[in-house]
C-alpha positions in Angstrom: 3.4 -17.3 -12.9 3.9 -14.8 -10.2 0.7 -12.4 -9.1 1.2 -9.3 -7.4 -2.2 -7.9 -6.0 -1.8 -3.9 -4.7 -4.5 -2.6 -2.5 -5.1 1.3 -1.5 -6.3 0.5 2.2 -9.9 1.4 3.1 -11.2 4.9 3.9 -9.6 6.5 6.8 -11.4 8.7 9.9 -9.0 11.6 8.4 -10.3 10.6 4.8 -13.6 10.8 5.8 -13.0 14.3 7.6 -11.5 15.7 4.0 -7.8 16.3 6.1 -4.2 15.9 5.0 -3.4 12.7 6.7 0.4 11.5 5.9 2.5 9.5 8.2 -0.1 10.3 11.0 -1.7 7.1 12.4 -5.2 7.5 12.1 -7.3 4.6 12.3 -9.6 2.8 9.5 -13.2 4.4 9.2 -16.4 2.3 9.9 -17.1 2.7 6.1 -13.3 1.7 5.4 -13.7 -1.4 7.4 -16.6 -2.7 5.2 -14.3 -1.5 2.2 -11.4 -4.1 3.9 -14.0 -6.4 4.4 -15.9 -6.5 0.8 -11.8 -7.2 -0.7 -11.4 -9.5 2.0 -14.0 -11.7 0.2 -13.5 -10.8 -3.1 -9.8 -11.9 -2.3 -10.9 -15.2 -0.2 -9.8 -17.6 -2.7 -6.2 -16.0 -3.6 -3.1 -17.9 -2.4 -0.8 -15.4 -0.7 3.0 -16.5 -0.5 4.5 -13.8 1.2 2.2 -9.6 2.1 3.5 -6.6 2.6 2.7 -3.3 4.1 3.4 0.0 5.3 3.7 0.8 9.4 1.0 2.9 9.7 -2.3 1.0 10.8 -4.6 1.9 8.5 -2.2 -0.2 5.6 -2.3 -3.0 8.4 -5.8 -3.5 9.7 -6.7 -3.4 5.8 -4.4 -6.4 5.3 -5.4 -8.1 8.3 -9.0 -7.9 7.2 -8.2 -9.4 3.5 -6.2 -11.9 5.7 -8.9 -12.8 7.6 -11.7 -14.2 4.9 -8.3 -15.9 2.9 -9.2 -19.8 2.9 -5.5 -20.4 2.2 -4.4 -18.2 5.0 -4.5 -20.3 8.3 -1.6 -18.7 10.6 0.8 -15.7 9.4 3.7 -14.2 11.5 5.0 -10.7 11.4 8.7 -9.9 10.3 9.7 -6.9 12.1 12.2 -5.1 9.9 13.8 -3.2 12.8 12.9 -5.1 15.6 15.0 -6.2 18.4 16.9 -10.0 18.2 14.4 -11.8 20.3 11.8 -11.5 17.8 13.3 -13.8 16.1 14.6 -16.0 19.0 12.5 -19.2 19.0 13.3 -22.8 17.9 12.1 -23.4 14.7 9.5 -26.4 13.7 7.5 -27.7 11.2 4.5 -25.6 11.5 6.6 -22.8 11.0 6.4 -23.8 6.9 2.6 -22.8 7.0 3.0 -19.4 8.2 2.6 -16.5 5.9 5.9 -13.8 6.6 4.0 -10.4 6.8 6.9 -7.7 6.4 6.1 -4.2 7.7 8.2 -1.1 6.5 8.0 2.8 6.3 9.4 2.6 3.0 5.7 1.7 1.5 3.9 4.9 4.1 1.8 7.4 2.3 3.3 10.4 1.2 4.5 13.1 4.6 2.2 16.0 3.9 4.7 17.8 6.0 3.0 21.4 7.4 -0.3 20.5 6.4 -0.9 17.6 8.1 -4.1 17.3 9.7 -5.3 20.3 8.2 -8.6 20.1 6.0 -8.7 20.5 2.6 -11.0 23.4 2.2 -8.7 25.4 4.8 -5.8 24.7 3.4 -7.3 26.4 0.1 -8.7 28.8 1.8 -5.8 30.2 3.8 -3.3 28.9 0.5 -4.8 29.4 -2.4 -6.8 26.9 -4.6 -4.2 26.7 -7.2 -1.4 26.1 -4.7 -2.7 23.3 -3.1 -3.7 21.2 -6.5 0.0 22.1 -7.4 1.0 20.5 -3.8 -1.5 17.7 -4.0 -1.2 16.5 -8.0 2.2 17.8 -9.7 5.1 15.0 -8.9 8.0 17.1 -8.0 6.7 19.8 -5.8 6.6 19.6 -2.2 4.4 20.7 0.5 6.2 22.8 3.2 8.3 20.5 5.1 7.1 17.6 3.3 7.6 15.2 0.7 6.7 15.3 -3.0 5.8 11.8 -5.3 9.0 12.3 -6.5 10.4 11.6 -2.9 8.1 9.0 -2.2 9.0 6.8 -5.4 12.9 7.6 -4.1 11.7 5.4 -1.1 9.0 2.7 -1.9 11.1 1.8 -5.3 14.0 0.8 -4.1 12.3 -1.1 -1.3 10.2 -3.0 -4.7 13.4 -4.2 -6.0 15.1 -5.0 -3.3 12.0 -7.0 -1.2 9.4 -7.3 -3.5 10.7 -8.1 -7.0 12.9 -10.6 -5.4 10.1 -12.8 -4.1 8.2 -12.3 -8.0 11.1 -13.9 -9.5 10.9 -16.9 -6.6 7.7 -17.0 -8.1 5.4 -15.7 -5.4 2.1 -14.3 -5.4 2.3 -11.5 -3.4 -0.3 -9.0 -1.8 0.8 -5.5 -0.5 -1.6 -3.0 1.5 -0.7 0.5 1.1 -1.4 4.0 0.1 -2.5 6.0 -2.7 1.2 7.1 -3.4 3.2 4.4 -2.6 1.3 2.4 -4.8 1.0 4.9 -7.6 5.5 5.2 -7.1 5.1 1.4 -7.4 2.6 1.2 -10.6 5.0 4.1 -12.1 7.9 1.8 -12.1 6.4 -1.2 -13.2 4.7 0.2 -16.1 7.3 2.7 -16.8 5.0 5.6 -16.7 6.0 9.0 -17.1 4.9 11.5 -14.3 2.3 13.0 -16.4 0.6 9.9 -16.6 1.4 8.6 -12.8 -0.2 11.8 -12.5 -3.1 11.0 -14.2 -3.7 7.3 -12.6 -6.2 7.0 -10.0 -6.5 4.2 -7.2 -9.7 3.7 -5.8 -9.8 2.5 -2.2 -10.8 -0.9 -1.6 -10.1 -1.7 -5.1 -7.1 -4.5 -5.6 -5.0 -3.2 -8.7 -3.6 -7.2 -10.0 -0.4 -7.6 -12.2 0.4 -11.1 -13.4 3.7 -11.7 -14.8 6.0 -14.1 -16.7 9.1 -15.7 -15.5 11.6 -12.9 -15.4 8.7 -10.7 -15.0 7.2 -8.9 -17.7 3.3 -8.3 -17.2 0.8 -10.4 -18.7 -2.0 -9.0 -17.4 -3.2 -5.8 -15.4 -6.3 -4.9 -13.9 -8.8 -3.6 -11.2 -10.4 -6.3 -9.5 -14.2 -6.6 -9.1 -15.8 -6.0 -5.8 -18.8 -6.5 -5.4 -21.0 -4.9 -3.2 
């Protein structure tokens, strides 16, 4: 039966600095790298058939750390969604069958925070008011200035899930996705048929895998947070 493992990337340097990050391509903090390493060790015995990540380095570095510790993943290849022809210009061999395909897509990027990106969250509260910042952060369909709402994020992430990830799950594949709090919550909302109110209240911590086991028709048989030892 297919399994889907969703991982929110480890703490980034801007998470640590309490700043709005969005699409700014910041790295993991040292604690974020330790979180990713712990996830990798916890998932070391899982066999992945396909992997997905956003186009942002903090999600990709989390995925690479997971794969580094995986006992079944000996080699992988990145598939460039919008790459030039020469990325896939090669003579295939039998060894290619052993490669784990990693797909990177901006459709899985974090919510775009627009004019708030780079701003300290406490500074934003002082400038715009605590209630307004709370609405921007926690409402479903209210956008920050020149940014995306969670609804906007869902409108790009869910079609990508349907067209790419769900298709592989229907083939019986085991999949790991390393992405972001809001893009992953959009997928969870779709899979579990949550209301906007339910997904707003749902918390997805960094560095703790969220796992679905499906039947052949993708009915959810089990869902849970995966225990990650310190």
